[in-house]
C-alpha atoms as one frame of an Amber mdcrd trajectory, in Angstrom:
protein
  20.134  -4.637   1.992  20.336  -7.087   4.885  18.788  -9.861   2.752  22.051
 -10.109   0.803  24.244 -10.394   3.889  22.051 -13.047   5.547  21.705 -14.984
   2.274  25.494 -14.913   1.789  26.027 -16.204   5.311  23.488 -19.009   4.818
  25.149 -20.064   1.556  28.614 -19.987   3.136  27.418 -22.091   6.077  25.708
 -24.624   3.794  28.706 -25.011   1.487  31.196 -25.228   4.383  29.068 -27.860
   6.142  28.639 -29.916   2.985  32.382 -29.823   2.276  33.300 -30.835   5.844
  30.899 -33.789   5.601  32.034 -34.913   2.133  28.701 -34.127   0.505  28.411
 -34.484  -3.255  25.169 -32.593  -3.926  22.745 -30.519  -1.876  19.143 -31.492
  -2.535  17.457 -28.955  -0.260  17.876 -26.613   2.658  15.253 -25.727   5.249
  15.172 -22.337   6.960  13.033 -20.871   9.717  12.768 -17.084   9.587  10.890
 -14.990  12.138   8.421 -12.400  10.900  10.078  -9.701  13.024  13.353 -10.013
  11.082  11.605  -8.048   8.320  13.402 -10.141   5.689  11.781 -10.237   2.291
  11.424 -14.032   1.934  11.223 -13.937  -1.870  14.411 -11.899  -2.020  16.250
 -14.251   0.367  15.177 -17.267  -1.708  16.259 -15.601  -4.966  19.638 -14.558
  -3.563  20.364 -18.017  -2.159  19.582 -19.584  -5.555  21.854 -17.051  -7.272
  24.702 -17.579  -4.784  24.386 -21.381  -5.103  25.032 -21.212  -8.874  28.147
 -23.136  -9.903  28.331 -25.033  -6.602  27.223 -28.461  -5.327  24.035 -26.723
  -4.186  23.122 -25.184  -7.548  19.775 -26.946  -7.958  18.901 -27.204  -4.261
  15.349 -26.511  -3.168  15.063 -23.692  -0.614  12.261 -24.260   1.899  11.386
 -21.413   4.247   8.999 -21.558   7.181   7.907 -18.225   8.669   7.877 -18.115
  12.458   5.073 -15.942  13.833   5.927 -13.404  16.512   5.198 -14.337  20.125
   5.429 -11.980  23.072   5.283 -12.250  26.853   3.716  -9.282  28.641   5.445
  -8.540  31.942   2.456  -6.486  33.129  -0.375  -9.039  32.828   1.367 -12.300
  31.951  -0.103 -12.625  28.443   1.777 -15.001  26.159   0.838 -15.085  22.510
   0.883 -13.337  19.169   1.161  -9.653  18.474  -1.767  -7.423  17.585  -2.345
  -7.077  13.878  -5.598  -5.417  12.874  -4.477  -4.709   9.318  -2.022  -5.978
   6.779   0.519  -3.195   7.036   4.031  -4.039   5.782   5.471  -1.650   8.405
   3.444  -2.939  11.384   6.548  -4.374  13.048   8.324  -1.012  13.149   5.777
   0.370  15.590   5.924  -0.510  19.269   3.592  -3.407  19.900   1.218  -3.256
  22.822  -0.101  -6.270  24.647  -3.367  -7.401  23.015  -4.773  -8.093  26.489
  -3.824  -5.047  28.595  -2.254  -2.576  26.094   1.025  -2.468  28.032   4.319
  -1.795  26.284   6.159  -4.036  28.784   6.627  -6.905  26.350   9.444  -9.341
  25.785   9.691 -10.894  22.324   9.966 -14.683  22.697   9.744 -15.670  19.022
   9.823 -13.980  15.676  13.384 -12.637  15.466  15.149 -15.871  14.549  16.823
 -16.961  11.340  17.751 -20.643  11.607  19.279 -23.023   9.096  17.285 -26.035
  10.261  18.276 -28.773   7.796  20.567 -29.495   4.863  19.616 -32.513   2.749
  22.707 -33.882   0.995  23.729 -36.780  -1.237  27.058 -38.305  -0.153
């Protein structure tokens, strides 16, 4: 379950940062998570809330923005989103072809990130 390990790391980073900056209470955190990470966003949110219990971040709001995948096709130069004809939860496991030329020569530019963007704290 990679959601637990990433949630634990986020919580550790938040609490360490707050302590180093003499924070008294965490009001919110803001995350950006790429759709190609395959993280279950609800599970990440739940785990962060659970791991925050008993800390200065116990009642913090967890805001998550999903970053859509973006590819660059080396064959035709296309830059944009991936093909998604249907809502299939496993669509990202399959090799994605370029929506313009059907090439497999793609470089993922966005969609794999997991970024702790902001920590809102009371000092």
